N, C-alpha and C positions, 0 to 999 in steps of 0.2 A: 519503555518501548520494548516489545518482545515480538518474536516471530508469530505471525497471525494477527497482529494489531491492524485494525482498520483505520486508515488515515485519510486526511484531505490535506491540501496545501494551497496557500495563496501565492506560491512561487510562480514566476512568469513562465516557467517551462511546463507547468501543469495546466491543462485545459480546465476552464471553469466547470464545476459540477463533477469532475473526475473523482473517483474513489479508489484508493489503493490498499493493497495488502502487503505488509512487511514480510518478505521472504527470507531475509538474512540481516543480522545486525553485525556491523564491522566497526567497532570502536564508536566514534561519533557519527558514523554514517549507517544508513540502512538501504538495502536493496528493496525497491518497491515495485510491485506489479500493478500498473494502473489500468483502470477500466473506465469507459465513457460514463458509466453510471453504476448501478448495483453490480458487484462482482458476481459472475455466474449468469446474470440476466442481461448483460450488455457486452458489447464487443471489447476485447482486450486492446489497449492502446500500445503500451510498451513496458519494459522493465528497465529501470535505471537506478543508479545510486543517488541518494539525497542526504544532505546533512540532517540529522535528527532535529536540529533546531528549526528547520524549514517545514517540518511535518506537524500536523494537528491531529492528535489522537481523538477518535470519536467516542472512545470508551468501550467500543465493541472489539471482541477478539474472536477470530475464526479458529476453532480447535484444529490443530495441525492434522490429526488423523481423520478429520471429518471432511476434508476438502482435497480433491485430487490436484488442485492447482498448486498446492504447496509441496508436493512430493517431487 
């Protein structure tokens, strides 16, 4: 898990179909900025900490310098 990782989750606090971007990694937790769908093309839901174990990496990473949402 790294900053910019694109994630989903089956956690009850995450709406179905939401996609998140990891904005910070803090030990076994990560701050995730959640979107209703595709980041940048859908509305932002919220940013909150999640245990890394509750996150599912999609295999995609958003380059930190390429996105204004990670600055």
